[in-house]
C-alpha positions as CSV (number, residue, x, y, z in Angstrom):
1,X,0.0,0.0,0.0
2,X,2.8,2.4,0.8
3,X,4.5,1.7,-2.5
4,X,1.3,2.5,-4.4
5,X,0.9,5.8,-2.5
6,X,4.5,6.6,-3.1
7,X,4.2,5.9,-6.9
8,X,1.0,8.0,-7.1
9,X,2.7,10.9,-5.4
10,X,5.8,10.6,-7.6
11,X,3.6,10.5,-10.7
12,X,1.7,13.6,-9.7
13,X,4.9,15.5,-9.0
14,X,6.3,14.6,-12.4
15,X,3.1,15.7,-14.2
16,X,2.9,19.0,-12.4
17,X,6.6,19.7,-13.0
18,X,6.1,19.1,-16.7
19,X,3.1,21.5,-16.7
20,X,5.1,24.1,-14.8
21,X,8.0,23.8,-17.4
22,X,5.7,24.4,-20.3
23,X,4.0,27.3,-18.6
24,X,7.3,29.0,-17.8
25,X,8.5,28.5,-21.4
26,X,5.4,30.0,-22.8
27,X,5.7,33.0,-20.5
28,X,9.3,33.5,-21.6
29,X,8.4,33.4,-25.3
30,X,5.5,35.8,-24.7
31,X,7.9,38.3,-23.0
32,X,10.3,38.0,-25.9
33,X,7.5,38.6,-28.4
34,X,6.4,41.7,-26.5
35,X,10.0,43.1,-26.7
36,X,11.0,42.5,-23.1
37,X,14.2,40.6,-22.1
38,X,13.3,37.9,-19.5
39,X,16.9,37.8,-18.3
40,X,17.8,41.5,-17.7
41,X,14.1,42.8,-17.6
42,X,14.9,45.6,-20.1
43,X,12.0,46.8,-22.2
44,X,11.6,48.6,-25.5
45,X,12.0,52.3,-25.1
46,X,9.9,54.9,-26.9
47,X,10.9,58.5,-27.4
48,X,8.7,61.3,-28.6
49,X,10.2,64.3,-30.5
50,X,7.9,67.3,-30.0
51,X,9.5,69.3,-32.8
52,X,8.8,66.7,-35.6
53,X,6.0,65.0,-33.7
54,X,7.6,61.6,-34.3
55,X,7.8,58.6,-32.1
56,X,11.1,56.7,-32.0
57,X,11.5,53.1,-30.7
58,X,14.7,51.6,-29.3
59,X,14.1,47.9,-29.7
60,X,16.0,45.8,-27.1
61,X,15.1,42.4,-28.6
62,X,16.1,41.7,-32.2
63,X,14.2,38.9,-34.0
64,X,15.6,36.8,-36.9
65,X,13.8,34.0,-38.7
66,X,16.0,31.0,-38.8
67,X,13.7,28.5,-40.6
68,X,10.2,28.9,-42.0
69,X,8.4,25.6,-42.5
70,X,5.7,27.0,-44.8
71,X,2.0,27.4,-44.2
72,X,1.3,24.4,-42.0
73,X,4.6,24.4,-40.1
74,X,6.1,26.6,-37.4
75,X,8.6,29.4,-37.7
76,X,11.9,29.1,-35.8
77,X,12.9,32.5,-34.5
78,X,16.1,33.6,-32.9
79,X,15.7,36.3,-30.2
80,X,18.8,38.3,-29.2
81,X,19.0,40.9,-26.5
82,X,21.2,43.9,-27.2
83,X,21.7,44.7,-23.5
84,X,22.8,41.4,-22.0
85,X,23.6,39.4,-25.2
86,X,21.0,36.7,-24.4
87,X,20.4,34.5,-27.4
88,X,17.4,32.1,-27.6
89,X,15.8,30.0,-30.3
90,X,12.1,29.4,-30.1
91,X,9.4,28.0,-32.3
92,X,6.5,30.3,-33.0
93,X,3.3,29.2,-34.8
94,X,2.7,30.7,-38.2
95,X,-0.5,32.5,-38.9
96,X,0.5,34.0,-42.2
97,X,-1.2,31.7,-44.7
98,X,-4.0,33.2,-46.8
99,X,-5.7,30.8,-49.1
């Protein structure tokens, strides 16, 4: 009986740890897509010039498409932070097919 309870507890811990991993990974990708570095917490800066009435943006995160797998596939994007030189590769779903 103790072995069965131990295995059940171990199974539940492993399931919840996998769910926590995917949740944290999705939060990290969402921050990168918003333009915020998850490592150094630096955000995109915007400046407004009143003379020319123009808004300038200083992007912290640069995005580069590594592989595009077409309409039905995913896009592999490399994110790089200019402040702390963080470099990550993530898969982003493609929503750019118009048939």
